C-alpha positions, 0 to 999 in steps of 0.5 A, a space after each residue: 943781329 936781325 933777331 936782336 933789331 926785332 927784340 929791341 923794336 918789340 920791346 919799345 912798343 910799350 915805351 912808345 905808348 907811354 911817351 904820349 901814343 894817344 897824342 896831345 889833341 886837346 890844344 888850348 889854342 889861346 897860349 899861343 901867338 895867333 899866327 903860330 902854325 900847328 904842328 902834326 906829327 906821326 911817328 914811325 912804328 915802335 917810335 918815339 923819335 919824332 915825336 920827342 924831337 919835335 915836342 922839344 922843338 915846338 916847345 922852344 918856338 911856341 908853336 902848337 903841336 900834335 904827336 900821334 903814333 903810326 895808327 892814330 891820325 884821325 884823332 887830329 881832326 878837330 884840332 887842325 880844323 880849330 887850327 884852320 879856323 883860326 887861320 893858322 898854317 898847318 904842317 904835317 910831318 911823318 917819320 918812317 910808317 907815319 908818312 903814310 899817317 900823315 899822307 892820310 892826314 892830308 887826304 882827309 884836309 883836301 876834303 875839308 878844302 884845308 891846305 897843308 905843307 909836309 915834311 917826311 922822313 924816310 917815307 916807307 910807304 914811297 918804296 912801293 907806291 907808284 901813284 900820285 899818292 901826293 893830294 892836291 892840297 899840299 902846297 909843299 913837300 919836303 923828303 928827308 932820306 937816310 943815306 946809309 944802307 949796309 949794314 942798316 937793315 932797317 934801309 928797307 923801310 926808307 921809302 924813296 925820293 919824292 918825284 914829280 909824278 908823286 904829285 896830283 897838284 903840278 904847282 906842288 913845290 917838292 925838295 928831296 935831301 940827304 941826311 947822314 946815318 941810319 933809318 933809326 938814328 935820323 935824329 940823333 945824327 942830324 939833330 942840329 942840322 935838323 933843328 936849324 931847318 926845321 925852326 927855319 920851316 916852323 918861322 916861315 909858316 908864322 906869316 900866312 902863307 896860304 890864300 883864304 
């Protein structure tokens, strides 16, 4: 079973590249309402699930979207700076290994004094992290964890819940949520629920929520 899973993951690497590994960095912001937030997605290892889910969602909500694989967060710098200049809220989303990329994006935004919101799905890097990894510019962070452990052979990659000890800023709001199913099936098994909750999140950021 383990060998089969590895074959599936390895085979999906090429598909991940063809499905948009280089992302959509050249956003035409004038196509969107000035209050629409920028959604930035960092996907999991060899995965396109998060990008596919949020690309469709952002199209439905008419908000600008950036999607990258789990190693290319730096490609989004220019678009994020432009979005902030336009006074748009910024939502960073990570799935699995991509949560570390979302964290690196937040760190860079912190250096630029750009506040962000964050949503992590099965944040792999948190499993081995005990320090204050969430920078102070993160106004709020929501973590969603898949519930299934056995026989999900990838459950070790789902990370853990967020805790107060992970936050550098004690005023950062944090939330933990459970999702049914296995690590690889988060978006499929929870599609309707997540569509509703993520649309609510996006719509909340259509108003200016950060101090300027």
